[in-house]
VOLUMNU-113899 format. One record per residue (C-alpha): x, y, z; residue number from 1; residue in three letters. Coordinates in Angstrom, 1 decimal, always signed. Example, Ala and Ser with C-alpha at 12.3 -4.5 7.8 and 13.67 -1.06 7.14 Angstrom:
ATOM      X      Y      Z   n res
ATOM  +12.3   -4.5   +7.8   1 ALA
ATOM  +13.7   -1.1   +7.1   2 SER
This chain:
ATOM      X      Y      Z   n res
ATOM  +98.8  +78.3  +51.4   1 UNK
ATOM +100.0  +81.0  +52.8   2 UNK
ATOM +103.1  +80.0  +55.3   3 UNK
ATOM +101.5  +82.2  +58.2   4 UNK
ATOM  +98.1  +80.4  +57.5   5 UNK
ATOM  +99.3  +77.1  +57.1   6 UNK
ATOM +101.4  +77.5  +60.4   7 UNK
ATOM  +97.9  +78.9  +62.3   8 UNK
ATOM  +96.1  +75.6  +60.7   9 UNK
ATOM  +98.9  +73.3  +62.1  10 UNK
ATOM  +98.8  +75.3  +65.6  11 UNK
ATOM  +95.1  +75.0  +65.9  12 UNK
ATOM  +95.2  +71.2  +65.3  13 UNK
ATOM  +97.8  +70.5  +67.4  14 UNK
ATOM  +95.9  +72.3  +69.8  15 UNK
ATOM  +92.5  +70.2  +69.5  16 UNK
ATOM  +94.8  +66.9  +69.4  17 UNK
ATOM  +96.5  +68.0  +72.8  18 UNK
ATOM  +93.2  +68.6  +74.2  19 UNK
ATOM  +91.3  +65.4  +73.0  20 UNK
ATOM  +94.3  +63.5  +74.5  21 UNK
ATOM  +94.4  +65.0  +77.9  22 UNK
ATOM  +90.7  +65.6  +78.0  23 UNK
ATOM  +89.3  +63.7  +81.4  24 UNK
ATOM  +92.8  +63.1  +83.0  25 UNK
ATOM  +92.9  +66.4  +84.5  26 UNK
ATOM  +90.8  +68.0  +87.3  27 UNK
ATOM  +90.8  +71.4  +85.1  28 UNK
ATOM  +89.9  +72.4  +81.7  29 UNK
ATOM  +92.7  +72.4  +79.1  30 UNK
ATOM  +92.6  +76.0  +78.9  31 UNK
ATOM  +92.9  +76.6  +82.5  32 UNK
ATOM  +96.7  +74.6  +82.1  33 UNK
ATOM  +98.6  +77.4  +80.8  34 UNK
ATOM  +97.7  +79.5  +83.9  35 UNK
ATOM  +98.6  +77.1  +86.8  36 UNK
ATOM +101.9  +76.7  +84.9  37 UNK
ATOM +102.3  +80.1  +84.8  38 UNK
ATOM +101.9  +79.9  +88.4  39 UNK
ATOM +104.2  +77.0  +89.6  40 UNK
ATOM +107.1  +79.3  +87.8  41 UNK
ATOM +107.5  +81.7  +91.1  42 UNK
ATOM +107.2  +80.8  +94.3  43 UNK
ATOM +104.4  +83.3  +94.5  44 UNK
ATOM +102.6  +85.8  +92.1  45 UNK
ATOM +100.0  +88.6  +92.2  46 UNK
ATOM  +96.8  +88.4  +89.8  47 UNK
ATOM  +98.3  +91.2  +87.7  48 UNK
ATOM +101.4  +89.2  +87.1  49 UNK
ATOM +100.1  +86.3  +85.9  50 UNK
ATOM  +97.6  +88.4  +83.5  51 UNK
ATOM +100.8  +90.2  +82.4  52 UNK
ATOM +102.6  +87.3  +81.7  53 UNK
ATOM +100.0  +85.3  +79.8  54 UNK
ATOM  +98.7  +88.6  +78.0  55 UNK
ATOM  +95.5  +88.0  +79.4  56 UNK
ATOM  +92.8  +90.1  +81.3  57 UNK
ATOM  +92.7  +90.3  +85.1  58 UNK
ATOM  +89.2  +89.2  +85.3  59 UNK
ATOM  +89.6  +86.1  +83.1  60 UNK
ATOM  +92.9  +85.1  +85.4  61 UNK
ATOM  +90.4  +85.6  +88.2  62 UNK
ATOM  +87.8  +82.7  +86.9  63 UNK
ATOM  +91.0  +80.6  +86.5  64 UNK
ATOM  +92.4  +81.2  +90.4  65 UNK
ATOM  +88.8  +80.7  +91.6  66 UNK
ATOM  +88.5  +77.4  +90.3  67 UNK
ATOM  +92.0  +76.5  +91.5  68 UNK
ATOM  +91.2  +77.5  +94.8  69 UNK
ATOM  +88.5  +75.8  +95.2  70 UNK
ATOM  +90.3  +72.6  +93.8  71 UNK
ATOM  +92.9  +73.1  +96.5  72 UNK
ATOM  +95.5  +74.0  +94.0  73 UNK
ATOM  +97.0  +77.2  +95.0  74 UNK
ATOM  +96.5  +79.2  +98.2  75 UNK
ATOM  +95.6  +82.6  +98.1  76 UNK
ATOM  +96.4  +85.5 +100.8  77 UNK
ATOM  +96.5  +89.0 +101.1  78 UNK
ATOM  +99.6  +91.4 +101.1  79 UNK
ATOM +100.9  +92.8 +104.1  80 UNK
ATOM +101.2  +96.1 +102.3  81 UNK
ATOM  +97.6  +95.8 +100.3  82 UNK
ATOM  +94.9  +94.1 +101.3  83 UNK
ATOM  +93.8  +94.5  +97.8  84 UNK
ATOM  +96.1  +92.4  +96.7  85 UNK
ATOM  +96.5  +88.9  +96.9  86 UNK
ATOM  +99.6  +86.5  +96.3  87 UNK
ATOM  +99.0  +83.1  +94.9  88 UNK
ATOM +101.1  +80.2  +95.6  89 UNK
ATOM +100.5  +76.7  +93.9  90 UNK
ATOM  +99.8  +73.5  +96.5  91 UNK
ATOM +101.6  +70.3  +96.4  92 UNK
ATOM  +98.2  +69.1  +94.7  93 UNK
ATOM  +98.6  +71.5  +92.2  94 UNK
ATOM +102.2  +70.2  +91.5  95 UNK
ATOM +101.3  +67.1  +91.2  96 UNK
ATOM  +98.5  +67.7  +88.6  97 UNK
ATOM +101.0  +69.4  +86.8  98 UNK
ATOM +103.5  +66.6  +86.7  99 UNK
ATOM +100.7  +64.6  +85.3 100 UNK
ATOM +100.1  +67.1  +82.7 101 UNK
ATOM +103.9  +67.5  +81.4 102 UNK
ATOM +104.0  +63.4  +81.3 103 UNK
ATOM +101.2  +63.9  +78.7 104 UNK
ATOM +103.0  +66.7  +77.0 105 UNK
ATOM +106.1  +65.0  +77.0 106 UNK
ATOM +104.5  +61.8  +75.5 107 UNK
ATOM +102.7  +63.8  +72.7 108 UNK
ATOM +105.8  +65.6  +71.8 109 UNK
ATOM +107.7  +62.1  +71.5 110 UNK
ATOM +105.0  +60.9  +69.1 111 UNK
ATOM +105.1  +64.1  +66.9 112 UNK
ATOM +108.5  +64.6  +66.5 113 UNK
ATOM +109.8  +60.9  +66.3 114 UNK
ATOM +111.5  +60.7  +63.2 115 UNK
ATOM +112.8  +64.0  +63.3 116 UNK
ATOM +116.6  +64.5  +62.9 117 UNK
ATOM +118.1  +66.7  +65.7 118 UNK
ATOM +119.1  +69.4  +62.8 119 UNK
ATOM +115.5  +69.6  +61.9 120 UNK
ATOM +114.3  +70.0  +65.3 121 UNK
ATOM +117.3  +73.0  +65.9 122 UNK
ATOM +116.3  +74.5  +62.8 123 UNK
ATOM +112.4  +74.5  +64.4 124 UNK
ATOM +113.3  +75.7  +67.4 125 UNK
ATOM +115.0  +78.6  +66.0 126 UNK
ATOM +111.8  +79.3  +63.7 127 UNK
ATOM +109.5  +79.4  +66.8 128 UNK
ATOM +111.9  +81.5  +68.5 129 UNK
ATOM +112.1  +84.1  +65.6 130 UNK
ATOM +108.5  +84.0  +65.1 131 UNK
ATOM +107.6  +84.7  +69.0 132 UNK
ATOM +110.3  +87.5  +68.9 133 UNK
ATOM +108.3  +89.3  +65.5 134 UNK
ATOM +105.0  +88.9  +67.3 135 UNK
ATOM +106.5  +90.4  +70.6 136 UNK
ATOM +107.7  +93.3  +68.4 137 UNK
ATOM +104.9  +93.9  +67.1 138 UNK
ATOM +102.8  +93.7  +70.0 139 UNK
ATOM +105.1  +96.2  +71.5 140 UNK
ATOM +104.7  +98.5  +68.6 141 UNK
ATOM +101.0  +98.4  +69.0 142 UNK
ATOM +100.9  +98.7  +72.7 143 UNK
ATOM  +98.8 +102.0  +73.2 144 UNK
ATOM  +99.5 +104.6  +76.1 145 UNK
ATOM  +96.9 +103.8  +79.1 146 UNK
ATOM  +95.1 +106.5  +80.7 147 UNK
ATOM  +95.6 +105.3  +84.3 148 UNK
ATOM  +99.5 +104.9  +84.2 149 UNK
ATOM  +99.8 +108.4  +82.5 150 UNK
ATOM  +97.5 +110.5  +85.2 151 UNK
ATOM  +99.4 +109.0  +88.1 152 UNK
ATOM +103.0 +110.1  +86.7 153 UNK
ATOM +101.7 +113.1  +85.7 154 UNK
ATOM +100.1 +113.7  +89.1 155 UNK
ATOM +103.5 +112.8  +90.5 156 UNK
ATOM +105.3 +114.9  +88.0 157 UNK
ATOM +103.3 +118.0  +88.6 158 UNK
ATOM +103.8 +117.6  +92.6 159 UNK
ATOM +107.3 +117.3  +92.3 160 UNK
ATOM +107.1 +120.6  +90.5 161 UNK
ATOM +105.1 +122.5  +92.8 162 UNK
ATOM +107.2 +121.0  +95.9 163 UNK
ATOM +110.5 +121.9  +94.1 164 UNK
ATOM +109.0 +125.6  +93.0 165 UNK
ATOM +107.4 +125.9  +96.3 166 UNK
ATOM +110.8 +125.4  +98.6 167 UNK
ATOM +112.7 +127.7  +96.3 168 UNK
ATOM +110.3 +130.2  +96.9 169 UNK
ATOM +109.9 +129.8 +100.5 170 UNK
ATOM +113.8 +130.2 +100.3 171 UNK
ATOM +113.8 +133.6  +98.2 172 UNK
ATOM +110.7 +134.9 +100.1 173 UNK
ATOM +112.3 +138.0 +101.6 174 UNK
ATOM +114.4 +138.6  +98.5 175 UNK
ATOM +113.8 +141.0  +95.5 176 UNK
ATOM +112.3 +140.0  +92.4 177 UNK
ATOM +114.8 +138.4  +90.3 178 UNK
ATOM +114.8 +136.2  +87.2 179 UNK
ATOM +114.9 +132.8  +89.0 180 UNK
ATOM +112.0 +134.1  +91.3 181 UNK
ATOM +110.2 +134.6  +88.3 182 UNK
ATOM +110.6 +131.5  +87.0 183 UNK
ATOM +109.7 +129.6  +90.2 184 UNK
ATOM +106.8 +131.8  +90.8 185 UNK
ATOM +105.4 +130.8  +87.3 186 UNK
ATOM +106.4 +127.1  +87.8 187 UNK
ATOM +104.8 +127.0  +90.8 188 UNK
ATOM +101.5 +128.7  +89.5 189 UNK
ATOM +101.2 +126.7  +86.5 190 UNK
ATOM +101.8 +123.5  +88.0 191 UNK
ATOM  +99.1 +124.2  +90.9 192 UNK
ATOM  +96.8 +124.4  +88.2 193 UNK
ATOM  +98.0 +121.0  +86.4 194 UNK
ATOM  +98.3 +119.2  +89.5 195 UNK
ATOM  +94.6 +120.2  +90.2 196 UNK
ATOM  +93.5 +118.9  +86.9 197 UNK
ATOM  +95.5 +115.4  +87.2 198 UNK
ATOM  +94.2 +114.8  +90.9 199 UNK
ATOM  +90.6 +115.2  +89.7 200 UNK
ATOM  +91.2 +112.4  +87.0 201 UNK
ATOM  +93.7 +110.4  +89.3 202 UNK
ATOM  +90.5 +110.6  +91.5 203 UNK
ATOM  +88.0 +109.5  +89.3 204 UNK
ATOM  +90.1 +106.6  +87.7 205 UNK
ATOM  +90.7 +105.5  +91.5 206 UNK
ATOM  +87.4 +106.2  +92.7 207 UNK
ATOM  +86.4 +102.8  +93.5 208 UNK
ATOM  +89.4 +101.7  +95.6 209 UNK
ATOM  +89.2 +105.4  +97.0 210 UNK
ATOM  +85.5 +104.7  +98.3 211 UNK
ATOM  +87.3 +101.2  +99.1 212 UNK
ATOM  +89.3 +103.0 +101.6 213 UNK
ATOM  +87.0 +105.1 +103.3 214 UNK
ATOM  +84.6 +102.1 +103.9 215 UNK
ATOM  +85.3 +100.2 +107.0 216 UNK
ATOM  +85.7  +96.7 +106.7 217 UNK
ATOM  +82.0  +96.8 +108.4 218 UNK
ATOM  +78.9  +97.6 +106.8 219 UNK
ATOM  +77.8 +100.8 +107.6 220 UNK
ATOM  +81.0 +102.3 +109.2 221 UNK
ATOM  +84.0 +104.6 +107.9 222 UNK
ATOM  +87.5 +103.3 +108.2 223 UNK
ATOM  +90.0 +104.4 +110.9 224 UNK
ATOM  +92.7 +105.5 +108.0 225 UNK
ATOM  +89.7 +108.3 +106.9 226 UNK
ATOM  +89.1 +109.3 +110.3 227 UNK
ATOM  +92.8 +110.0 +111.0 228 UNK
ATOM  +93.1 +112.0 +107.6 229 UNK
ATOM  +90.6 +113.7 +108.6 230 UNK
ATOM  +91.6 +114.9 +111.8 231 UNK
ATOM  +94.9 +115.4 +110.3 232 UNK
ATOM  +93.1 +117.8 +107.8 233 UNK
ATOM  +91.3 +119.8 +110.5 234 UNK
ATOM  +94.5 +120.4 +112.3 235 UNK
ATOM  +96.2 +121.4 +109.1 236 UNK
ATOM  +93.3 +124.1 +108.7 237 UNK
ATOM  +93.4 +124.9 +112.6 238 UNK
ATOM  +97.3 +125.8 +112.4 239 UNK
ATOM  +97.0 +127.9 +109.0 240 UNK
ATOM  +93.8 +130.0 +110.5 241 UNK
ATOM  +95.8 +130.6 +113.7 242 UNK
ATOM  +99.3 +131.1 +111.8 243 UNK
ATOM  +97.1 +133.8 +109.7 244 UNK
ATOM  +95.2 +135.4 +112.6 245 UNK
ATOM  +98.4 +136.2 +114.0 246 UNK
ATOM +100.5 +137.5 +110.8 247 UNK
ATOM  +97.3 +139.8 +110.5 248 UNK
ATOM  +97.3 +141.0 +114.0 249 UNK
ATOM +101.3 +141.4 +114.1 250 UNK
ATOM +101.0 +143.2 +110.3 251 UNK
ATOM  +98.1 +145.3 +112.2 252 UNK
ATOM +100.2 +146.2 +115.4 253 UNK
ATOM +103.2 +147.2 +112.9 254 UNK
ATOM +101.3 +149.5 +110.8 255 UNK
ATOM  +99.7 +151.0 +113.9 256 UNK
ATOM +103.1 +151.5 +115.4 257 UNK
ATOM +104.7 +153.0 +112.2 258 UNK
ATOM +101.6 +155.3 +111.8 259 UNK
ATOM +101.7 +156.8 +115.7 260 UNK
ATOM +103.9 +160.2 +115.8 261 UNK
């Protein structure tokens, strides 16, 4: 039999034995035990951290979290910076449950490794560590670039190009064209196009969150943050219009004065 296949079969048998041994002794399913243990390792965690640690989907983690909260094993509260993000902390009841689980694990471990020498256990530990590192290397190699982080970073990068080139053009506004000024002009125009494209993609990727920001907590109401943003946008448009009107009038008066004999 292939070594990897044999290892997988033994791992499955071990998992089945553990489930059978601990079934009925805990208040939660065995599948949820790893999630609760991951939460115990830190004073507080967010859902994404748990998902990343266990390499599971956030929706799957959420089901476990809802179960834990209903049984008083964890507490869940909003963060100060982002109301959509929940901080998860294990309760004393959750810790006591894991103490019982740890005792069962130790008992099973002592039974399974009874009669195995320390040197063999050391080799066993090294083999498992080696396998774990190899599996992580394969996972990292197979990781594909995801759209949302790429769009966010691309939007940020093009914004930086816009900002730098805009400042440079403003500083050289009254100077004659030089290669540097031409470069910053081209950079500004091209960056503006890419920034527009990536901004649209960013909005599409985060539309659900943006819609939540627009809506108020009360049904049928608009959030104060959105109203303030609209007011700021209106003020910006008024200032730009006044500046345009002033520059146009100034140019008109200057031109007439120059043409007047």
